[in-house]
N, C-alpha and C positions, 0 to 999 in steps of 0.2 A: 485327623490330624496328618494324613498322609496324602500324596498326590494322587489325584485320580489316574486310573491305570494308563489311559492314552498319553496323559502329560508326561508321565514317568518314563514311559518307553520312548518318548519323543526327547526329552532330556537325556537319557542314558544313552541313547544311540549317537546323539550329538556330541555328547562329553566322551564318550569312547573313542568315537573318530577321530577326534581331537587328540587324545592321549596316544592312539596308535601312530598318527603323524608324528608327534613328539617324541615316541618311542624309536621309530625309523631315522628321524633326522639327528638323533643323539646316540644312534649305534646301541640302543639298548635292545632293541628287537631286529632281527634280520631282515633285509629287504624283501626276503622270499617269504617271509611270514605272511598269510592273508589276514584280512580284519576278522575273519570267523574264528581262525586260530589265536589271534590276539585275545578276543574275549574269553575264550577258554583259558588262558594263561592264569597262573597265581595271581593273588591280590597284590603281592608284594611288588610285581613287575609293573603293575599299574600304578601303584603308589608312587613307585620310583620315576615313571613318567609323569604324573601328576605334580611330584617335588620340582622336578626340573622346571615345569611350566610355571609354579610359582616362584621361582628364582629368576625366571626370563619372560617376562610379558610380551617380548616382541614376538615370540614364538606364535602367540594368538595372532597378531597382525600380519605374520608371513602365511599362517593358514589360511586367514580370511582372504588375503590377496590372492593367493594361488588356487583357492576352490570357488571365488566368490560366483563364477558362472553355475556351478554345480549346488550351490547349497540354496534350500529353500528360504523364504522369508522367516519362518519360524525358526529355522536353523541359525539364521543370522543374529535374530533377535536373543536365541539363547546364548549365542558366544559372545556377542557385545555386553551381555549382562555379566560375564567374566571380569569384564573391565572395571566394575564397582566393587567386586569381591573384596571381603575382608577375611585375611587369614589371621586367626590370633588364638589365644586361649580363651575359653569361654566356659562358664557355669552352666550347665544345663539346671535351672533353678526347679522347675516343676513343669509337667507335662499336662496340658489342659485338653480340652474335647477337640479344638481345633487347630492346636499348635503346642509347640514348646516354649516355655520362655527361656531364653539365652541372655546371660549377661556376659557382655564383652569386659574382660577384665581391665585392660589398658585405658578405655574410655569411659567405664563404669555407665554403658547404656545397654538397654534393654531390648532385645528384639524377638518377633513371634516367628518362629520358624516351624515350618512344615517339614515333615519327613518324608522321604523318598517312596519307599514301599513298605519298610517295616517302622511302627511306631519306636520312638525312642525309649519307650519303657520295654521294649524287647530287648535292648542291648544293655541296660542298666537295672539293676533291682531296687535301687534306691536313689533318691534325689535330695539335695543337690549333689552333682557330682562334676569334678573338673575335666575338661577335655580340650585338645586341640582339633580345630577343624577350619574349613573354609566356608563361610556364607555368602550367598550372591543372590541377586533378583531373579525372579522367573514369574512371568504372567502376573504382575502386581502383586506379588507376593515375596517372602522370602525362603529360601531352602539352603540345604548345605550340599557340598559337593559329591557327597557319597563316601569321604574318606574321615572318619572320627578316629581319633588316636585317644583312648582313654588313658588318664594318667595314674588311675588307680586310688585318685585322692577323692573322699567322701568329705564334705565340710561338717564340722561339728555344730553343735547347736547354738554357740554363740555368734558364729560367722553367719549361719542360717537366719538367725534372728535380725542380725544388720541388714542382710539381704532382702530379707521379707519386708523390713521398714522401707528401703529404698524402692523395693517394687511396689509397694502400696502409695508410695509417693508419686511414683513415675506413672501409674495406671490413674491415680486422682488426677493428674496433670497432662493425660494423654501423651505420655512420652514412650510408650512402648512402641516401637518402629515396626510396622507390618509392611512397609515397601523400603526400598532403597534407593 
């Protein structure tokens, strides 16, 4: 249910370089800060860069334009995947062997989401759980962007039963999305 190490590292480096750019452009971090120093910064700083990115998608186009000659085809593919991102509230319904089943609250759609380096059941001790995150395509699968904001809300048996029925219908009708 996690990405292979090589894929995880490729995604992480590409994503962090974008966040580093955004941090500099928006004066969240100093221009004198190196990328290696940025990596060592607190999660909150990186999250702030990510939140600015979610508010202004044009930053991605600017980054691609400025760095197109320096980026590999794999990096461009990762970055353009962000154009299809879905930032929303999700219920992590269950963890399966190969993925976790996310239910997007607003559209009532199920997604099969791979974890990056740690399984989702390492973050949460029971399911279903309500979270806020961003999912996106990556190599013909769906991942999340590395930022999960737990709400602290675990769903009760009534809601879980309803979601389970919806999940069974979606599974039967091949409506669990594995790509975006």
